Each structure stands twice: as C-alpha cells, then as structure tokens.
C-alpha positions as CSV (number, residue, x, y, z in Angstrom):
1,M,0.3,-26.5,-11.0
2,A,0.1,-24.0,-13.6
3,T,-1.1,-20.2,-12.4
4,P,-4.4,-19.9,-14.4
5,L,-4.3,-17.8,-16.2
6,T,-6.4,-14.6,-14.3
7,L,-7.8,-11.1,-15.2
8,L,-7.9,-8.6,-12.5
9,L,-10.0,-5.8,-12.8
10,V,-10.6,-3.0,-10.3
11,H,-14.8,-1.5,-10.9
12,A,-15.1,1.6,-8.6
13,H,-18.9,0.9,-8.4
14,P,-21.9,-2.2,-9.5
15,D,-22.5,-1.1,-13.0
16,D,-19.4,0.4,-13.9
17,E,-18.2,-3.4,-14.5
18,T,-20.6,-3.7,-17.2
19,I,-21.2,-0.3,-18.9
20,G,-16.7,0.0,-19.5
21,T,-15.5,-4.8,-19.4
22,G,-18.3,-6.7,-19.7
23,G,-17.3,-8.2,-23.0
24,V,-13.7,-8.8,-22.1
25,M,-14.9,-10.7,-19.1
26,A,-17.5,-12.1,-20.4
27,R,-15.0,-13.5,-23.4
28,Y,-12.3,-14.5,-21.3
29,A,-14.0,-16.6,-18.7
30,A,-16.1,-17.8,-21.7
31,Q,-12.3,-19.0,-23.2
32,G,-11.6,-20.5,-19.4
33,A,-9.2,-17.6,-17.5
34,R,-10.3,-16.3,-14.1
35,V,-11.5,-13.4,-13.5
36,V,-12.1,-11.2,-10.8
37,C,-13.8,-8.9,-10.6
38,A,-13.1,-6.4,-7.7
39,T,-15.6,-3.3,-7.2
40,C,-14.5,-0.5,-4.4
41,T,-17.9,1.2,-2.8
42,G,-21.4,-0.2,-2.8
43,G,-23.0,2.7,-4.9
44,E,-24.9,3.7,-1.9
45,Q,-24.5,7.6,-3.4
46,G,-26.5,6.6,-6.9
47,E,-29.4,7.2,-8.8
48,I,-33.1,5.5,-8.7
49,V,-33.9,5.4,-12.3
50,V,-37.1,3.5,-11.9
51,K,-39.9,6.0,-10.5
52,D,-40.9,3.4,-9.0
53,M,-38.4,2.1,-7.0
54,D,-37.4,5.4,-6.6
55,T,-38.5,6.3,-2.7
56,P,-36.7,7.3,1.1
57,E,-36.7,3.3,1.3
58,N,-34.7,1.9,-1.2
59,H,-32.2,4.7,-0.7
60,A,-31.2,3.4,2.6
61,K,-30.5,0.6,1.0
62,L,-29.0,1.3,-2.4
63,G,-26.2,-0.5,-1.7
64,E,-28.4,-3.1,-0.9
65,I,-30.3,-3.9,-3.9
66,R,-27.0,-2.9,-6.1
67,A,-24.7,-5.6,-4.5
68,D,-27.9,-7.7,-5.6
69,E,-27.8,-6.4,-9.3
70,L,-23.8,-6.7,-10.2
71,K,-23.9,-10.1,-8.6
72,R,-27.3,-10.9,-10.9
73,A,-25.0,-8.8,-13.9
74,L,-22.2,-11.2,-13.2
75,A,-23.6,-14.3,-13.3
76,A,-25.6,-13.2,-16.7
77,L,-21.2,-11.9,-17.9
78,H,-21.0,-15.5,-17.2
79,P,-21.0,-17.9,-14.2
80,A,-17.6,-18.3,-13.3
81,I,-16.4,-14.3,-13.0
82,E,-15.6,-13.8,-8.9
83,S,-16.3,-11.3,-7.3
84,R,-14.6,-9.4,-4.5
85,R,-15.8,-5.8,-3.0
86,L,-13.6,-3.7,-0.7
87,G,-16.5,-2.1,1.0
88,Y,-16.0,1.6,0.5
89,I,-18.9,4.1,0.5
90,D,-20.0,5.4,-2.4
91,S,-18.4,9.3,-2.3
92,G,-21.2,11.1,-4.5
93,M,-20.0,13.0,-7.4
94,M,-17.1,15.7,-6.7
95,G,-17.8,18.6,-5.2
96,T,-21.1,17.7,-3.1
97,P,-21.6,17.1,0.2
98,E,-20.8,13.3,0.1
99,N,-17.4,13.9,-0.6
100,D,-16.6,14.1,3.1
101,L,-18.9,11.8,4.2
102,P,-16.8,9.1,6.5
103,G,-16.4,5.8,5.6
104,T,-16.7,7.2,1.6
105,F,-13.7,6.3,-0.7
106,W,-13.1,9.5,-1.7
107,Q,-12.4,10.2,2.3
108,A,-9.7,6.4,3.2
109,S,-6.6,7.0,3.5
110,L,-4.5,5.7,-0.4
111,D,-2.7,3.4,1.4
112,E,-5.1,1.4,3.7
113,A,-7.3,1.6,0.3
114,T,-4.4,-0.1,-1.6
115,Q,-3.5,-3.2,1.7
116,R,-7.3,-3.8,0.8
117,L,-6.6,-4.1,-3.1
118,L,-2.7,-5.6,-2.5
119,E,-5.2,-8.3,-0.1
120,I,-7.1,-9.7,-3.3
121,V,-3.6,-9.5,-5.5
122,R,-1.5,-11.8,-3.8
123,E,-4.7,-13.8,-2.9
124,V,-5.3,-14.3,-7.1
125,K,-2.7,-13.7,-8.6
126,P,-3.2,-11.8,-11.8
127,Q,-1.1,-11.5,-14.6
128,V,-3.3,-8.3,-15.3
129,I,-4.5,-5.9,-13.7
130,V,-7.3,-3.5,-15.4
131,G,-8.1,-0.2,-13.7
132,Y,-8.9,3.6,-15.1
133,N,-6.9,6.7,-16.3
134,D,-5.3,9.0,-14.0
135,F,-8.6,11.0,-14.5
136,G,-11.3,7.9,-13.4
137,G,-13.4,8.3,-16.9
138,Y,-15.2,11.1,-16.2
139,G,-13.3,12.5,-13.2
140,H,-15.7,10.7,-10.1
141,P,-13.7,10.6,-7.3
142,D,-14.9,7.1,-7.1
143,H,-13.2,6.6,-9.5
144,I,-9.9,8.6,-9.7
145,R,-9.1,6.3,-6.2
146,A,-10.1,3.1,-8.9
147,A,-7.5,4.0,-10.6
148,L,-4.8,5.1,-8.2
149,I,-5.0,2.4,-6.3
150,A,-4.6,-0.2,-9.3
151,K,-1.6,1.3,-10.7
152,A,-0.6,1.7,-6.7
153,A,-1.2,-2.2,-5.8
154,F,1.0,-2.7,-10.1
155,E,4.1,-1.4,-8.7
156,A,3.7,-2.5,-4.8
157,T,3.8,-6.2,-6.2
158,A,6.8,-5.3,-7.9
159,G,9.7,-8.3,-7.4
160,E,7.1,-10.2,-5.9
161,P,6.4,-13.7,-6.6
162,D,3.0,-13.9,-9.2
163,A,3.1,-10.4,-9.4
164,P,1.0,-9.0,-11.7
165,L,2.5,-8.9,-15.0
166,K,0.4,-5.9,-17.2
167,L,-1.7,-3.5,-15.6
168,Y,-3.7,-1.3,-18.6
169,E,-6.3,1.5,-18.8
170,T,-9.8,1.0,-20.3
171,A,-9.5,3.8,-22.9
172,G,-13.5,4.1,-23.1
173,G,-14.2,4.4,-27.3
174,S,-14.8,7.9,-27.2
175,R,-13.2,7.1,-31.5
176,R,-16.6,6.0,-32.0
177,R,-18.6,8.4,-29.7
178,E,-20.5,10.4,-32.6
179,E,-21.8,7.8,-34.1
180,V,-22.9,6.3,-31.4
181,Q,-25.1,9.3,-29.8
182,K,-26.5,9.9,-33.7
183,R,-28.2,6.2,-33.7
184,A,-29.4,6.0,-30.1
185,E,-30.7,9.3,-30.9
186,E,-32.2,7.0,-34.0
187,R,-33.3,4.7,-31.4
188,G,-35.4,8.1,-29.5
189,V,-32.3,8.6,-27.0
190,K,-30.5,11.7,-26.7
191,S,-27.1,11.4,-25.1
192,W,-26.1,13.7,-22.6
193,W,-22.7,14.0,-25.0
194,S,-25.1,15.4,-27.6
195,G,-26.7,18.1,-25.1
196,T,-30.1,20.0,-24.6
197,D,-31.6,22.4,-27.3
198,E,-32.2,23.5,-23.8
199,E,-28.5,24.0,-22.9
200,T,-27.1,27.6,-22.2
201,A,-23.6,29.6,-24.1
202,E,-22.0,28.8,-20.7
203,Q,-23.9,25.4,-19.5
204,K,-22.3,24.1,-23.8
205,A,-19.3,25.2,-23.0
206,E,-18.7,23.9,-19.6
207,R,-20.6,20.4,-21.1
208,E,-17.1,20.8,-24.1
209,A,-14.7,21.5,-21.9
210,F,-15.9,18.4,-19.8
211,M,-15.7,16.1,-22.7
212,Q,-12.2,17.2,-23.4
213,K,-11.3,16.8,-20.4
214,M,-12.0,13.2,-21.1
215,A,-10.6,12.8,-24.3
216,D,-7.1,14.1,-22.8
217,A,-7.2,11.8,-20.5
218,Q,-7.7,9.1,-21.9
219,G,-4.0,7.3,-23.4
220,P,-3.5,5.5,-26.4
221,V,-5.7,2.7,-27.8
222,T,-3.0,-0.1,-27.7
223,T,-5.3,-3.4,-27.1
224,T,-9.5,-3.7,-28.4
225,I,-10.5,-6.5,-27.6
226,D,-13.5,-8.1,-30.3
227,I,-16.8,-8.4,-28.1
228,A,-19.2,-9.4,-30.7
229,Q,-20.1,-12.2,-29.5
230,W,-21.0,-11.6,-26.0
231,I,-23.0,-8.6,-26.8
232,P,-25.1,-10.6,-25.6
233,N,-24.4,-11.6,-22.3
234,K,-22.9,-7.5,-21.6
235,I,-26.2,-6.3,-23.2
236,A,-28.1,-9.4,-20.6
237,A,-25.9,-7.9,-17.5
238,L,-27.0,-4.1,-18.4
239,R,-30.1,-4.6,-18.0
240,E,-29.8,-6.5,-14.5
241,H,-28.2,-2.4,-13.5
242,V,-32.0,-2.1,-13.4
243,T,-31.7,1.3,-10.7
244,Q,-29.1,3.0,-12.6
245,L,-29.6,2.1,-16.4
246,P,-33.3,2.8,-17.2
247,A,-34.5,0.2,-20.2
248,D,-34.9,3.4,-21.9
249,G,-32.0,5.5,-21.6
250,F,-29.2,5.3,-23.9
251,F,-27.1,2.0,-23.6
252,L,-29.9,0.1,-23.5
253,A,-31.5,1.9,-26.5
254,L,-29.0,0.4,-29.0
255,T,-29.4,-3.2,-30.2
256,Q,-27.3,-6.1,-29.9
257,D,-26.9,-4.8,-34.0
258,D,-26.2,-1.4,-33.6
259,W,-23.5,-2.4,-30.9
260,R,-21.2,-4.9,-33.3
261,E,-21.6,-2.6,-36.2
262,L,-20.6,0.7,-33.9
263,M,-18.8,-1.0,-30.8
264,P,-17.5,-4.9,-31.3
265,G,-15.2,-4.2,-28.9
266,E,-13.7,-3.6,-26.1
267,E,-10.1,-0.7,-25.8
268,F,-7.7,-0.8,-23.1
269,T,-4.8,1.7,-22.7
270,L,-1.1,-1.1,-22.1
271,K,0.2,1.3,-19.2
272,V,2.8,-1.4,-17.8
273,S,4.0,-4.2,-19.5
274,R,7.1,-6.5,-17.4
275,T,6.7,-8.8,-20.1
276,G,7.8,-5.7,-23.3
277,V,5.2,-3.2,-25.3
278,R,4.3,-4.5,-28.3
279,L,2.3,-1.7,-29.8
280,R,-0.7,-3.3,-31.6
281,E,-2.4,-6.0,-29.4
282,D,-6.2,-7.8,-29.9
283,D,-5.1,-10.4,-26.0
284,L,-4.3,-8.8,-22.5
285,F,-2.9,-11.9,-22.5
286,A,-0.5,-10.9,-25.5
287,G,2.8,-12.5,-24.8
288,L,2.2,-14.4,-21.6
289,R,0.2,-17.6,-23.3
290,H,2.7,-20.6,-23.4
C-alpha cells in the first residue's frame, strides 16, 4: 500500500504547535494527510498566566497540566492529529539557572536527542518535516535544540527507504507584524514588540536589536499556506493553552475576522528539497502529489 502523505512538525513546548503551525496542521489533517506533532519538552518552566492557577502546587505539576492542554489543543485542531513526545524537561530561557539542570533539553546529548526524533521519523515516514530556524525563531534554547535535531534527523535519513523529502523552517509572518501589533492595540492589548512607556532608551535599543536578530535569522518566505478556513480551529486550540496564553492577551485579542484579514496564511522557508526546488509554493507537499 502506498505511503500516505505525512507531515511531521517538530516543536519545543506545548503551545508552540498551535501558535506557529496550528492552521497548517488543521488544514492537512482535514484534507486527509497524516499529521504528527513531535513535542520535545513538557514546558515545565513556563509561566502560569491565570492568577488563580499560579500556585506552587500547579508549578510542581505544570508538565502534566501542559500535556493535557496539548492534548486538548490538538483535538481542537483536528481529532486525527497524532502526538509524540521526546520526553525532555523544559530548559527555561537562555542564561537562567534552569539551563543547567539535568534532564533538560539544553543539557541533553545532541546525538541522543536526534536519535529520539529519528525513531519517530522512521516510524511515521513523513515526506515533509517542519522545524525552526537556527535561532529557534526567538532564541529560546529549546527552540534552538529543536531546530538542530530536526535538521540532523533529516540529514541522517539520506539514502534510506521512505526518507523525508522536504525540510521546512517556520517563517513567522514578521512581514505583517506592525499591522498585527496595531490591531491588537486597537483591541486593548499592547505586545512586547511595541515596548512600554516605562522602558529606558537602553531597554528599547536591546529590544530592537533582539528583533533585528530574529529578522536576520529568518529565511526567505518560499511557501505560504492558506489557513483562512481553519482559523476557528486555531483560535479554539489557542484557548486550550490556558496556563500560557491569557484570554485577554495578544493572540486571543484578535477576532476571527482579524486573523483572516491579517494572518490568513502560515509561512515557511523551504530549506532542503530532495525533489527539486520551486521558488514559490502554496502547498507543503508541492511536487509530492501524484
């Protein structure tokens, strides 16, 4: 029997899958492709943005809470989406003490982590793998590691039967960030990207330098996937990540109409293709359909 079209997405923490690729996952699952989400860590070091839930007891079991949030979010995107977990502990933000804890993704052997992902790749046999850029999108150590092992696993399969054929990086939609920020502010939410009235000139310079580093790390947008039809699924999935995404925060401040107007597509950079390169695509499986 022919191998079904299969998409494997490699994400760092629960909620990353929905923020970055929720529309794509919902779309392809609805269209009959096999969609598998590999989550590298449990997100144990995340914040709890709901005041009543922000307790020591919940922080102690945050990995369990976020695992349940991930399960519900994937179901909201599409019930057929499959979940795999690499089993590492969240490393926290760069330069924090959590980076040095045993069992964290940042401290793990890169070869061992790649092997864990390779087991998933060889099990599900994706034609397409989606990961992050070399900066992990925004410099988080777990995102950087996730990017590294996605690339390493792709490269390690060269010459194998049923090897993946295309490797993508998420491209983040930064071209429309100013429009999105403005709309969110109209909805009463000011994002980190806009800064604050209290920030110093030094803090502003640091923020702008960081944003430039993010922009420099992002590759050219080669592939834009129309997700307008699946925006309700994406918003529903965002709402399931209760501990991480405040109901009155940036992502959920936008209405369905806002999303359709400002972010009707999810964008990617095609990094490697074993089937030939097309300069502009509207399908992650472009060149693979028969």
